[in-house]
C-alpha positions in Angstrom: -127.9 -85.1 -4.4 -127.7 -81.9 -2.5 -128.4 -82.2 1.2 -132.1 -81.9 2.0 -133.0 -82.2 -1.6 -135.6 -84.8 -2.8 -135.4 -86.5 -6.2 -138.4 -84.6 -7.2 -136.8 -81.3 -6.2 -133.6 -82.3 -8.0 -135.6 -83.2 -11.2 -137.5 -79.9 -11.1 -134.2 -77.9 -10.7 -132.5 -79.9 -13.5 -135.5 -79.2 -15.8 -135.6 -75.5 -14.9 -131.8 -75.2 -15.7 -132.3 -77.0 -19.0 -135.5 -75.0 -19.9 -133.6 -71.8 -19.1 -130.8 -72.8 -21.3 -133.2 -73.5 -24.2 -134.8 -70.1 -23.8 -131.4 -68.5 -23.9 -131.8 -66.9 -20.4 -129.1 -64.5 -19.6 -127.0 -65.3 -16.6 -127.4 -63.2 -13.5 -124.6 -60.6 -13.3 -123.1 -62.3 -10.2 -122.7 -65.6 -12.1 -119.8 -66.2 -14.5 -120.4 -66.6 -18.2 -120.5 -70.3 -19.0 -118.2 -69.9 -21.9 -115.5 -68.7 -19.5 -115.5 -71.6 -17.1 -113.4 -73.9 -19.2 -113.4 -77.6 -18.3 -115.8 -77.8 -15.4 -119.2 -79.2 -14.5 -121.2 -80.7 -11.7 -122.3 -84.4 -12.0 -124.1 -87.0 -10.1 -121.7 -89.4 -8.3 -122.5 -92.9 -9.5 -121.4 -94.4 -6.1 -123.5 -92.3 -3.7 -125.9 -90.0 -5.7 -124.3 -86.7 -4.5 -124.1 -83.9 -7.0 -120.5 -82.6 -6.9 -118.6 -80.2 -9.1 -115.2 -80.5 -10.8 -113.0 -77.9 -12.4 -110.0 -78.3 -14.6 -108.7 -81.2 -16.7 -106.9 -83.0 -13.9 -110.1 -83.1 -11.8 -112.2 -84.1 -14.7 -109.9 -87.0 -15.6 -109.6 -88.2 -12.0 -113.3 -88.1 -11.2 -114.5 -89.7 -14.5 -113.6 -93.4 -14.2 -114.7 -95.7 -17.1 -118.1 -94.1 -17.6 -118.7 -93.4 -14.0 -118.4 -90.0 -12.3 -117.2 -90.2 -8.7 -117.2 -87.6 -5.9 -114.1 -87.1 -3.8 -115.4 -89.0 -0.7 -116.3 -92.0 -2.8 -112.9 -91.9 -4.6 -111.2 -91.9 -1.2 -113.4 -94.7 0.1 -113.1 -97.0 -3.0 -109.4 -96.4 -3.4 -108.5 -97.0 0.2 -106.4 -93.9 0.1 -106.8 -91.0 2.6 -106.3 -88.5 -0.1 -104.9 -87.9 -3.6 -102.8 -88.0 -5.6 -103.9 -91.6 -6.4 -101.6 -94.2 -7.7 -102.5 -96.3 -10.8 -103.1 -99.2 -8.5 -105.5 -97.3 -6.3 -107.4 -96.0 -9.4 -107.6 -99.6 -10.8 -109.1 -100.6 -7.4 -111.7 -97.9 -7.7 -112.6 -99.0 -11.3 -112.8 -102.7 -10.2 -115.0 -101.8 -7.2 -117.4 -99.8 -9.5 -117.5 -102.7 -12.0 -118.8 -105.0 -9.3 -121.3 -102.4 -8.1 -124.8 -102.9 -9.4 -126.5 -99.7 -8.4 -126.1 -96.4 -10.2 -127.9 -93.1 -10.0 -130.0 -91.0 -12.5 -127.9 -88.2 -13.9 -130.9 -85.9 -13.9 -132.4 -86.3 -10.4 -129.9 -88.5 -8.6 -132.5 -91.2 -7.7 -131.2 -94.8 -7.5 -131.8 -96.7 -10.6 -133.0 -100.3 -10.9 -130.0 -102.6 -11.7 -131.3 -103.1 -15.3 -130.9 -99.4 -15.9 -127.5 -99.2 -14.2 -125.6 -100.8 -17.0 -122.9 -99.1 -19.0 -123.6 -95.6 -20.2 -122.7 -96.6 -23.8 -126.4 -96.4 -24.6 -126.4 -92.8 -23.4 -126.7 -91.1 -20.0 -128.2 -93.0 -17.1 -131.7 -91.6 -16.6 -134.7 -92.7 -14.7 -137.9 -93.1 -16.6 -139.3 -89.8 -15.3 -136.2 -87.7 -16.4 -136.1 -89.5 -19.7 -139.8 -88.7 -20.3 -139.3 -85.1 -19.2 -136.3 -84.7 -21.6 -138.3 -86.2 -24.5 -141.1 -83.7 -23.8 -138.6 -80.9 -23.9 -137.3 -82.5 -27.2 -133.8 -82.7 -25.8 -131.0 -84.9 -27.1 -130.0 -86.8 -23.9 -126.2 -86.5 -24.2 -126.4 -82.8 -25.1 -128.9 -82.1 -22.3 -126.7 -83.8 -19.6 -123.6 -81.9 -20.8 -125.6 -78.6 -20.6 -127.0 -79.6 -17.2 -123.5 -80.3 -15.8 -122.3 -76.9 -16.9 -125.3 -75.1 -15.6 -125.2 -77.0 -12.3 -121.5 -75.9 -11.9 -122.4 -72.3 -12.5 -125.2 -72.5 -10.0 -123.0 -74.1 -7.4 -120.3 -71.6 -8.0 -122.8 -68.7 -7.6 -124.0 -70.3 -4.3 -120.4 -70.6 -3.1 -120.2 -74.4 -3.4 -118.4 -74.8 -6.7 
């Protein structure tokens, strides 16, 4: 989650970004067109709850580990490596550490989820009850909404100089 941001603020921002996408809001002139950003997004790290961006196929492949998105500091910590590039052995260590970890974070607002909600994302994105309810009220497909949110968060972070 962004520094100084509460889960409620993060949820409100996520819903505003999604609602704006549903209304077809035009991007501000200073923001890049979402169709031109390629493989990029901003996701919630499933180890610490920070919202961090990625850009390009190599970064996307590195940061997405068996259903979990991980930020750079968590990749470093879990791998035991000071920096990348990471060896296959280091990445296997990261994946094993995440497999043992019970806690995960809501992909909408970055709140910590109860362990029963932290299971594999094969049932769809990890969402807290509040975000799930909000998306249902917006009549949003959860997978599509989280993809759109990731793209719009990236554009916003890029516009703010943090992408």
